[in-house]
C-alpha positions in Angstrom: 86.0 99.2 112.3 83.3 97.1 113.9 80.5 99.6 113.1 81.4 99.7 109.4 81.6 95.9 109.3 78.2 95.6 111.0 76.5 98.2 108.8 77.9 97.3 105.4 79.8 94.0 105.8 83.1 95.5 104.6 86.4 94.4 106.2 89.5 96.6 106.4 92.1 95.6 103.8 89.7 93.4 101.7 88.8 94.1 98.1 85.3 93.3 96.8 85.1 92.7 93.1 81.8 92.5 91.1 81.1 91.6 87.5 78.9 94.2 85.8 76.4 93.2 83.0 74.4 95.1 80.5 71.5 92.6 80.1 73.3 89.3 79.5 76.5 90.9 78.1 79.5 91.2 80.4 80.3 94.9 80.5 83.0 95.3 83.0 84.2 95.2 86.6 83.2 97.2 89.8 85.3 97.0 92.9 85.1 98.5 96.4 87.9 98.4 99.1 88.8 99.9 102.4 92.6 99.7 102.1 93.5 101.6 105.3 92.6 104.0 108.1 94.3 107.3 107.6 94.5 110.6 109.6 93.0 113.4 107.6 93.0 116.9 109.2 93.6 115.2 112.6 90.6 112.9 112.2 91.0 109.1 111.8 89.2 108.1 108.6 88.4 105.0 106.7 89.7 105.5 103.2 87.2 103.9 100.8 88.0 103.4 97.2 85.4 102.4 94.6 86.2 101.9 90.9 84.4 100.7 87.8 85.6 100.1 84.3 84.4 98.4 81.1 86.1 95.4 79.6 87.8 95.6 76.2 84.7 94.5 74.2 82.2 96.9 75.9 84.8 99.7 75.7 84.3 99.7 71.9 80.7 100.7 72.5 81.1 103.0 75.5 84.3 103.3 77.6 84.1 103.8 81.4 87.0 104.1 83.8 85.8 105.7 87.0 87.2 106.0 90.5 85.7 107.5 93.6 87.5 107.9 96.9 85.9 108.8 100.2 87.4 109.5 103.7 84.8 108.6 106.3 85.2 109.6 110.0 85.7 106.3 112.0 83.7 107.6 115.0 80.5 108.9 113.5 80.7 107.8 109.8 80.5 111.4 108.4 82.2 112.1 105.1 85.3 114.2 105.6 86.6 114.2 102.0 85.2 113.0 98.6 86.9 112.7 95.2 85.3 111.6 92.0 87.3 110.9 88.9 85.2 110.1 85.9 86.3 109.0 82.4 83.3 108.0 80.3 82.6 108.0 76.7 84.9 108.8 73.8 84.9 112.6 73.9 
């Protein structure tokens, strides 16, 4: 975990929450967390979850509810698995 903390400043188990603005208008929330280290295909991996969503007001204009999950090898920081779930717009 030390290398990930040194490179990116992230701490295992901590959630980082950011307010997102479109100009001066509050549009939503973005968050990043590393909830755990898991074993995926016999490889220890950081499980990194990033999500972003619009607030109620901005969702009336353009709705966003996205989630990205990555499994990163703890030894060499290579991506082992990547999932992207996008829910944007009204269609």
